[in-house]
N, C-alpha and C positions, 0 to 999 in steps of 0.2 A: 504494500500500500504506500503510495507516495505521501510524503509529509507535506502538510499545508504551510505555506510561507506566511509569516506574520506580515500584514500590510505595513508599509513604511510609516503611515500615520500613527500606528500604534506603538512605534518605537519610542514615542514620547513617554511611555510608562517607565523607561529607564531613568528619566529625570523629571519626575512629576512637578508640576507647578505648585507653589505654596497655596495652602487652603486659605480662603478668605471667608469672613463672616458677612452676612447680609446686614442691612440696617436694623437697629434695635435701640431701645432706650438706653442711654449711657449714664450710669451713676455708679459710685463706688459701693463697697460693702457698707452696710448700715453702720453709722458712726458709733453707736453704742456697743455693737458686737466687736467692731474693729479696735476700739480702745481697750475693751476687756482682754482681747488677745495680746495687744501690745503690752499692757501692764503685766499680764501673766508671764509673757516671755522674758521681760526684764527681771521679774522676781525669780524666775527659774535660774537666771544667770547670777543670782545673788545680790541684785541691786535692791536697795531699800526704797520702795515706792508705795505711798499710801493709795489704796485702790478706791478712788472716789469718782470713777468714770462710768461704771456699769450699773444699771438699775435692777440688780438682782436682790431678792428679799433677804438673802444672807442667813437663812435659818435652816436647821435640819428638818427632815420629814418627820411628822408626828408618828410615833409607833403604831397607833391604830390604823393609820393610812398605809404604812408599810405592810401591815398584816392584811388589810383589805386587798391591796394589790397582789400580794402573794397568794391569797385565797382564790383570786380570779385568774391566776396565771394560765390555767387550762382553757380559758375562753379564747379560742383561736379562730372563730368564725368572723367573717367580715361584719355582719350586722347591718341594720338599716342605715341608709345614707344620712338620715336626719339624726341618728343617734339611738342608743338603746332606750326602750320605753321607760325603764327604771330611772335612767338619768334625766330624761326629759320631764318626767313627773317630779323628780326631786328638784330640778332647776325651777320648774313652775311654782313649786311650793316655796322656794327661796324668795322669788319675786312677790308672790302673794303675801308672804309675811312682811314684806316691805311696802304694803299698801298698793301693789301693782298686780291685781288679780290676773292670773295667767293660765291659759289652757295649755296642756302639754303639747298639743299640735302646733302651738305658736312658737315652740322652742326648736332650734336646730343646733346641733353640736358639731364641733370641728376640731382639727388638730391645733388648738390654740386660737385665741381670739384674733391674733394677727392674721391668720389665714381667713377667718370669717370676715374681717374688715376688708381685706382685699376682694373677697368674693362679693361683698355688698357693693363696693364701688363699681365692680364690673357689672353687677346685676342691675344697678340703678341706671347706669348710663348717663352721659353728660358730665360736665365739669362739676367740681366740688369746691366748697369754701372751707378753709381750715384756719384756725386761730394762729396768729403770729404773736408769740412763739407757740409751737406745738410739737408733739412727738415726731421723731425723725422719719418714721415710716409712712406717714400719711401721703406726703408729696411724692415719694418714690413709688408707692403703690398706685397712685393716680396715673403716673407716667407709664407704669407697666400695663395698666388697663386702657391706655390710649386716650386718656382725658387729661385735662389741666387742673392743677390745684391752685386756687386763688388764695393767697395769704391775706388775711384780714386782721388788722390790729384788734387786740382784745386783752382780757385778763382772766386768770383763773380757768383757762381752758375754753372760754366762751368768747366769741367775737363780739365786739361792740355792735349794738343794734343798728346805729346810724351808718357805721362803716360797712356793715354787711349789706344794708340796703343799697348803698352806693356801688358796692362791688357787683351785686346782682344786676343792677340797671346797666352798669358799664359792660358787663359780660354779654348781656342781652343785646346791647347796641352793636357788639362785635359779632353777633350771631353765634355766640358760644354760651348758651344758657347754662346757668348753674342749677343743677338738679338737687343737690344735697349739701348739707353742712355737717361737719364733724366737730363734736365737742368732746372734751376730756374732763370728766368729773369724778374725783378731784384731778388736779392737773399734774401732768408730767410735761414740761420740765420744772415748773415753778414750785410745786408742793402746795399750791394755793387751792382754796375751795371757792368757787363762784357763788356769790350771794343769790338768793332766790329771785330778787328783782331783776338781776342780769339774765337769769335763765328764762324768766317770764318774758322779758323783752325780746330775747332771741326767738322764742316760740311765736310771738306776735309777728315778727318779720317772716318766719317760715310759713305761717298761715297766710299772710298777705301775698307772698310770692310763690306759694306752692312748692316749698322745699321739703325734702325728706330730711329728718334729723337723725343722724347716727350718733348715739350717745355712748361713748367708750367709758364704761364705769368699772374698769378693772381694779381701781383703788377704792371703791366705795366703802368697803368695810375697814379701811385704814384711816378714816377721819379721826383726828385726835379727840380724846375726851374733852368736853368743855367748849368745842367749836360749835358754830351754828348747825342746825339740822341740814342734812343732805337734801337737795331738791333735784329730782330728775325731770328732764323735759317731758317724760311720759306722764307726769302728774298734771301737766298743763296742756299738752298737745298729744293726746294718746293715739290718735288715729294716724299720725305721721312720724312717730318716733320709733326707731329701732334701737334696742339696747344690746351692747355686747359686754361680756364679762368672762371671768375665768378664775382659776385657782393659783395662778403663778405668783401672785403678789400676796394675797391674804394668807395663803397656806404654804408659800415658798415652794411651789411645784412647777417652776418654769420648765424644767427638763421633762416633765410628763406630757407637755403639749396637749392641753385640753381647754377648749373654750366653748362658750354657749352664747347664743343670741336669742333675744326675745323680739318677735315680730308683732306689729300692731294688728288689731282686729280689722276686719273689713277688706275691701278689694285690694288695697295696697299691700297688706300683709299676705293675702293669698297669692298675689302675683309675685311678690318677692320670694315667697316660699318655693314656688315652682322653679324660679330662676336659680335660687341658691342650691336647691337639690340637684338641678342639672349640672351646675358648676362643680359642686362637691363630688358628684358621681364621676366626673371626668378627671378630677385632680387628686382627691384624697380617698375616695371611695367611702370610707367610714373611719372615724377615730379608732385608735387601738382599743379593743374590747376590754382587756384587763384594766386599763386606765379609766374607761368609762364606768366600770363597776365600782372602782374605788371612789371615783368622783361622785357617783350617786350617793354613796354613804356620806361624803363630805357635804353635799348640798342638802342633805336631810338635817344638817346642823345639830348633831348630838352635842350635849353640853361640854363634853371633853374637848371638842374642837372649837366651840364658841369661846370657851375660857382660854384656849391656846391663842386664838386670834386676838383676844383682849390683851393678853400679855405681850404679844408681838407688837400690837398697836402702841402700847405704853413704851416699849423699848425703842421703837422707831421714833417716837416723839422725843424721848429723852436725848437720844444721840443726835438727831437732826437739829434740835434746838441748840444743843451744845456746840455743834459745828457752826451753825449760823452765828452764834455768839463770838466764835473765834474770828470769823470774817468781819463782823461788825467792829470788833475791837481793833482790827487792823486798819479800819477806815473805809471799808466798803459799805455800800448801802445794801441792807438785807431785810427783806420782808420775812417776818416770822413764819416758818412753815406751819401748815394746818393739817397736813395729811401725808401719808406715804413716807418716803425717805429721801426727799430731795430738798436742796437748798439752792437759791438762785441769786448769788451775790452780784452786785453791780459795782464795778471798780471805777465808774465815772469820776467820783471824788478824788481818785488817785491818778487820773489821766496825765496830769502834768508831770508828776513824779515818775511814772512809768515811761513816759516819753524821754524825759531828761536823763534818767539813769540807765534805762534798758533799751531805749529806742523802740518800745512797744507801742503800736498804734491800733492794734486790732485784737479781738478776742482770741483768735488763733495764735497770735504772737504771745498773748498772756498765758494761754494754756501750755504752749511750748516752754515758756519761761518757768512755770510752776513744775512742769515735768522735769526740767533740769535740776530743780530743787528737790525732786523726789515726791511730787504730788501729782497724781494722774486725775485730770478732770476733763470735761468736754466744753468747747466753746459754744456759746449760745447760738452762733450762726448755724450750727448743725441742726438747730430747731427752728430756723427761719428768721432769726433776728439779724439785724444789720451788724456786721462785724465790728464796726467802729464804736459800738456802744459798750464794749469791754465788760460783757456779762458772761457768766459761766454757769453750767449746770453741774452741781456737785451731788453725787449719789452717796449716801452715808451707810447703807446697810451691810457693806462688806467689811466694816470695822468691828463686827461683833465677835470675831475670833477666827483663828486658823483651823480649829478642830471642832467637831460636833460637841465635844465636851465643853469647850469654851463658850460656844454659841448657846448651848442649853443653860449654862450658868448665867450668861447675859440675860436670857429670856426670863429667868426667875429672880434676878437680882433686884433688891429694893432700889439701889442706886447703881445702874449699870455703868455709868460714866466713871465710877470710882474703881471699877475692876482694873487690875494692872495693865492688861493689854489694850483696853479701850482708853484708859487714862494716858498711856504712852502714845497712842496714836493722836489723841487730842493735843498732847504736849508737843509732839513733833509738828503738827499742823500749825500750832501757835508760833513755834520757833521760825518756821518757814515764812509765815505771813508777817511776823514782826521784822524779820530780816529784809523782806521784800519792801516793806513800807517805811523802814527806818530812814 
């Protein structure tokens, strides 16, 4: 049999052309995850770096949840796209106990609220409005979904009503209608809780301009004792508000990747449910069944877990307020945190000193300077702020200890800031800030 000769044009296989990618949204790795990896790498090399960049809850998994997960390890079936019935019923009960009556059919579960937020943006369609500043992923997720995120000045995770109105009208004039607005209650990056009047004003704008409200309430159960009551947009605009939440912050289960969303009653909720299930079926199929089983136990809120969350809330408050005090003593302007584990110092009062002594004119330059001193933080520009405002996002929950034993001790301590390892971290932060501002 004669051998077939390879055509000359196929000889190019000997030296293939380099592969090129097609057009796609361009943005870096999420800033919060990137800084966490950067700090971890430096610490592995033996460098002393205070880990104040990543918003992880910094606490061990409660033993009853470890047991619940272990007991469900044999649950290896996919399960419904919307989530296991037991979890949806438990999540519905969670919201009902917070004066938001919820049917289990209005609950959809996913592999983290982050995935659910992206799916919601894709399902709603059209541009979105987000608060300036706001969590780093909202803008990136909008880009991934092929829409634009409009940054609207605001406070406490909620846009100013007048500024939102102007943004909606301007976008409409450009034939890019804003379809939804995302709020964060309480807020990341500022650690603030928006007042009820601000939330009501936002809802009025949403009603007037037919906006879907996506309320990211992942930190709801971490509002400090003594702060004003939490107000959800669902309380004022129930038919157009979608709520997302999860267990990554209140119970420090970020690695378990479990989120839930509460859809509104009526036609909007029914349409969103169909679209979310379609998106979920093609991206994540269903959340991990063992995690769902353990999460169902958590959302039933047994007293052992509500007490645990109460202790964690008090720990977050003690350390975050102590860290805020260190920045304030150095001359920065700092609003007292009201929830979660974030501090948002403004170095504007020190702008002249930073320029004269360190040639720092931006928040990125300030964050780099602090890292050289051994303090890892994030510039506020990662959250949509103008870099020239010299603001930082400081996450405090990684100061609770290097081991589970230390973290458990911090959780039960009457005065966690007096524990040797937390006191040492606060002292080191004070030294750095004093040297910076001297």
